[in-house]
C-alpha positions in Angstrom: 167.9 142.5 135.3 171.6 142.6 133.9 172.2 144.7 131.0 174.9 145.5 128.3 174.9 149.4 128.1 176.5 151.2 124.7 176.5 154.8 124.9 176.9 157.6 122.4 177.4 155.6 119.2 177.9 158.2 116.3 176.7 157.7 112.9 175.8 160.2 109.6 172.6 159.4 108.4 169.5 160.9 106.4 166.6 161.2 108.6 164.1 164.0 108.9 161.0 165.5 107.6 162.4 168.5 105.8 164.0 168.2 102.4 167.3 169.4 103.3 167.6 166.9 105.9 167.2 164.1 103.1 169.7 165.5 101.1 172.4 167.0 103.3 172.2 164.4 106.1 173.4 165.1 109.5 174.9 163.5 112.8 172.9 161.1 115.0 174.2 159.6 118.2 172.4 156.3 119.9 172.5 155.0 123.2 171.1 151.2 123.8 170.7 149.4 126.8 169.9 145.6 126.2 168.5 143.7 129.4 169.5 140.3 129.5 170.4 137.4 131.8 174.3 137.7 132.2 174.8 135.4 135.1 175.7 132.3 133.1 178.4 134.2 130.8 180.0 135.6 134.0 180.4 132.5 135.3 181.7 130.8 132.3 183.3 133.7 130.6 181.7 132.3 127.6 180.4 134.8 125.0 177.8 132.1 124.0 175.8 133.0 127.1 175.9 136.8 126.2 175.4 139.0 123.3 177.9 140.1 121.1 177.6 143.9 121.3 179.8 144.4 118.3 177.2 142.6 116.2 174.6 144.8 117.7 176.5 147.9 116.9 176.8 146.6 113.2 172.9 146.2 113.2 172.6 149.7 114.4 175.0 151.1 112.1 173.6 149.5 108.9 169.9 151.0 109.9 171.4 154.5 111.0 173.7 155.0 107.6 171.9 152.9 105.1 168.0 153.5 105.8 166.0 156.5 106.0 163.2 157.7 108.2 161.3 161.0 108.7 161.0 160.3 112.3 163.2 159.6 114.9 160.3 157.6 116.4 160.5 155.4 113.2 164.0 155.1 113.2 164.5 154.0 116.9 161.4 151.5 116.6 163.3 149.6 113.4 166.5 149.2 115.5 164.7 147.8 118.4 162.9 145.3 116.1 165.8 144.4 114.3 167.9 143.8 117.6 164.9 141.6 119.0 164.9 139.7 115.8 168.6 139.2 115.6 169.1 138.2 119.5 166.4 136.0 121.1 167.9 136.1 124.5 167.6 140.2 124.8 164.1 140.8 126.8 164.2 144.7 127.0 165.8 147.4 125.1 166.1 151.1 126.0 167.0 152.8 122.9 168.0 156.6 122.8 168.3 158.7 119.3 169.8 161.9 119.5 169.7 164.5 116.9 172.4 167.4 117.9 171.9 169.3 114.4 168.3 169.5 114.6 166.8 172.3 112.0 165.5 174.5 115.2 166.6 177.8 115.7 168.0 177.8 119.1 170.6 176.7 121.4 170.5 173.1 122.4 172.6 169.9 122.9 170.2 167.8 120.9 166.6 166.9 120.2 165.8 163.1 120.6 163.5 160.2 121.4 163.9 157.5 124.1 161.8 154.4 123.8 161.4 151.2 125.8 160.4 148.3 124.4 160.0 144.5 125.8 160.4 141.4 123.6 156.5 140.3 122.7 155.5 137.2 124.3 154.5 134.2 122.0 
């Protein structure tokens, strides 16, 4: 399956279980891989047969910046639901949410979640 790849999109948000995370906020980085047929878009060089990744970026940005979730799992799930709702041609999404400043004492790059979701068949 063809894919559109969106890597390491950075946003400032207020997600977490701890009260300090809800007040102070922190950086989050998102990777999204969108699975959809791209052959016709490539043959015609026409965006109407693809997905505007700028529009997908704006959906992700709006959710991360303006909504609040206790869990990275909730944030990731909501992003996937909104993308599927907005772009019927997308068949599958792999979404990674990375939290590099998680409130854990230790040395690490980030903590995160990765979910893989398929469009539900009607």
